[in-house]
C-alpha positions in Angstrom: -21.3 53.3 10.4 -17.8 54.9 11.3 -15.2 56.2 8.4 -12.5 55.5 11.2 -9.7 53.8 9.6 -7.0 52.3 11.7 -3.2 53.8 11.2 -1.2 51.0 8.8 1.6 51.0 11.3 -0.4 49.9 14.4 -2.5 46.9 11.9 -0.5 43.5 12.4 0.9 41.9 9.4 -1.4 38.6 8.3 0.7 35.7 9.5 1.5 33.3 6.1 -0.3 30.2 6.3 2.1 27.3 6.9 4.0 25.7 4.7 2.9 22.3 3.2 4.1 19.4 5.3 7.2 17.8 2.6 6.9 14.3 2.3 9.6 12.2 2.7 9.5 9.9 -0.6 12.8 7.4 0.2 11.4 3.7 0.4 11.0 2.3 3.8 13.4 -0.3 4.0 10.4 -3.0 4.6 12.0 -6.6 3.7 9.7 -8.7 1.7 10.8 -12.1 2.0 10.3 -14.0 -0.8 7.2 -16.8 -0.2 8.4 -19.2 -3.6 4.5 -19.0 -4.7 5.7 -16.7 -8.1 2.0 -14.8 -7.7 2.1 -13.9 -4.4 6.2 -12.7 -4.5 4.8 -10.4 -7.4 2.5 -9.2 -5.7 4.3 -8.9 -2.3 6.6 -6.8 -4.6 4.1 -4.3 -6.3 4.4 -2.9 -2.2 7.8 -1.3 -3.2 5.5 1.3 -5.9 4.3 2.5 -2.5 7.8 3.5 -1.4 8.1 6.0 -3.3 4.2 8.4 -3.1 3.3 10.2 -0.4 1.0 9.2 1.7 -2.5 9.4 0.4 -1.1 7.4 -2.6 -0.8 4.2 -0.7 -4.1 3.5 -0.7 -4.6 2.5 -3.8 -1.3 -0.2 -4.3 -2.3 -1.4 -0.7 -5.7 -2.1 -2.4 -4.3 -3.4 -5.4 -2.2 -5.9 -3.7 -4.9 -7.1 -1.9 -7.1 -7.7 -4.1 -4.6 -9.7 -6.2 -3.8 -11.7 -3.0 -7.4 -12.4 -2.4 -7.6 -13.4 -6.3 -4.2 -15.8 -5.8 -5.8 -17.2 -2.1 -9.3 -17.8 -4.5 -7.2 -19.8 -7.8 -5.4 -21.7 -5.1 -9.0 -23.2 -4.2 -10.1 -23.3 -7.4 -7.8 -26.0 -8.5 -8.4 -29.3 -8.4 -7.1 -31.5 -5.7 -4.3 -34.4 -6.3 -5.7 -37.3 -7.0 -5.2 -39.8 -4.2 -2.5 -42.3 -4.4 -4.2 -45.8 -4.9 -3.1 -47.8 -1.5 -1.3 -50.9 -2.7 -2.4 -54.3 -1.3 1.1 -55.7 -0.1 -0.3 -59.3 0.4 1.6 -62.3 0.0 
């Protein structure tokens, strides 16, 4: 084993690691058109929360919206169908 030490002037300086990426948290500007169904519209408005999060925070919002929309669809299936209107007997 050698005790040789390099001359400090010939050793290259360590390159600092790249800076962490900066996330632009400006709203994406995606237009959410109301559907007319209050429950669905509320779920879609929740998507705006992702506008203010870095990309790794979007998953939680998207999963929450997906779960809520699925619940809205399930609720539609659970409602009883409207009663059929009685046929009119128009005999004279």
